[in-house]
Each structure stands twice: as structure tokens, then as C-alpha cells.
C-alpha positions in Angstrom: -43.4 30.1 -10.4 -44.0 27.1 -8.3 -42.5 24.4 -10.9 -39.5 26.6 -11.3 -39.1 26.3 -7.3 -39.9 22.4 -7.4 -36.8 22.0 -10.1 -34.6 23.8 -8.5 -35.2 22.5 -5.0 -34.7 19.1 -6.5 -31.9 19.7 -8.4 -30.6 21.3 -5.3 -30.9 18.2 -3.1 -29.8 15.9 -6.0 -26.4 17.8 -6.7 -25.7 18.1 -2.7 -26.0 13.7 -2.6 -24.1 13.7 -5.9 -21.1 15.8 -3.9 -21.1 13.8 -0.8 -21.7 10.4 -2.6 -18.6 11.0 -5.0 -17.0 12.5 -1.9 -17.1 9.2 0.0 -15.9 7.1 -2.9 -13.0 9.1 -3.1 -11.8 9.1 0.5 -12.7 5.1 0.6 -10.7 4.2 -2.6 -7.8 6.3 -1.5 -7.9 4.8 1.9 -8.1 1.2 0.5 -4.9 1.9 -1.9 -3.2 3.0 1.1 -4.1 -0.3 3.0 -3.0 -2.4 -0.2 0.2 -0.6 -0.2 1.0 -1.6 3.7 -0.2 -5.2 3.1 2.5 -5.2 0.1 5.1 -3.9 2.8 4.6 -5.9 5.5 4.5 -8.7 3.6 8.4 -7.9 2.5 9.4 -6.7 5.7 8.3 -9.9 7.8 9.8 -11.9 4.8 13.2 -10.2 5.8 12.7 -10.8 9.5 11.8 -14.1 8.8 15.0 -14.5 6.8 17.4 -12.6 9.4 15.7 -14.2 12.1 16.6 -17.7 10.4 20.4 -16.5 10.1 20.0 -17.2 6.4 20.5 -13.6 5.6 23.3 -12.2 7.7 23.8 -8.5 7.3 20.9 -6.4 8.5 20.7 -4.7 5.3 19.1 -7.3 2.8 17.8 -6.8 -0.8 14.9 -7.5 -2.2 16.6 -9.5 -5.4 18.6 -11.5 -2.3 14.8 -12.8 -0.5 13.8 -13.6 -4.3 16.9 -16.2 -4.1 16.4 -17.7 -0.8 12.9 -18.1 -1.8 11.3 -16.3 1.2 9.0 -14.1 -1.5 7.9 -14.1 -5.1 7.9 -11.3 -7.3 6.1 -8.2 -5.1 4.0 -6.3 -7.8 3.6 -1.7 -5.9 0.1 -1.6 -5.5 0.0 2.2 -6.8 1.7 1.9 -10.1 1.6 -2.1 -10.6 4.9 -2.6 -11.4 7.0 -5.0 -9.7 9.5 -3.7 -7.0 13.2 -3.1 -7.9 14.8 -6.3 -7.1 17.8 -3.9 -5.6 15.7 -2.5 -3.2 16.2 -3.1 0.1 15.1 -3.9 4.0 16.7 -2.6 7.1 16.4 -4.6 9.8 16.6 -3.1 13.1 17.5 -5.7 15.1 17.5 -4.1 18.9 13.4 -3.9 18.6 13.2 -6.6 15.6 11.5 -4.3 12.6 12.4 -3.9 9.5 11.8 -1.2 7.0 12.0 -1.4 3.0 13.4 1.5 1.0 12.4 1.3 -2.7 14.9 2.0 -5.0 
């Protein structure tokens, strides 16, 4: 009877440790993926703002292909699906507060 109790207690402790470990790993992984996406988005919007502020891009709506053509960016990979961003994606410049917004096509 004592041996069964010890096995049950150790099994429960191991199960709890595994559940906490797996849950923590999943949270860290998802947070990492979100941050990778934000870095990609920031890279694109900063390149668009630079192009707009240097008067190389005259419109407040800039296509990603335009940034590629003017050598402000090289091909950008979306970290969520590991594919290149569509060159028809647009970046909208908000000149009132000097920010940009990426809209993926």
C-alpha cells in the first residue's frame, strides 16, 4: 500500500512539473513569435518613413515594391508564415505624428 502511494505522489509531482513547463514554453514561444513580427513591421515602417522624409517617396501611401526599387529594403520575410511579403502591400504614412502603418496585401 505504501509503495502505491509513493508512486502516485511522485507521478503527480512529475505531472505538475510537466504541465507548468510545457505551459511556460508555449507562452515564451508565442511571445517570441509576436516580437519577431513586430521587428519585421518596424523595419518596413522605418524604411517607409525614411523614404518619405528624404522626399524620395512623394505619396503618403507607399507600396512595398517602391521601397524595394529605391533600395530602402531588401526582400522581407513574414516570420509567421515564412513567406516573402507581397510587394503590393502598402505602408500608410501619418504625417501629423510622423508614424507609419503597414497593411499587408
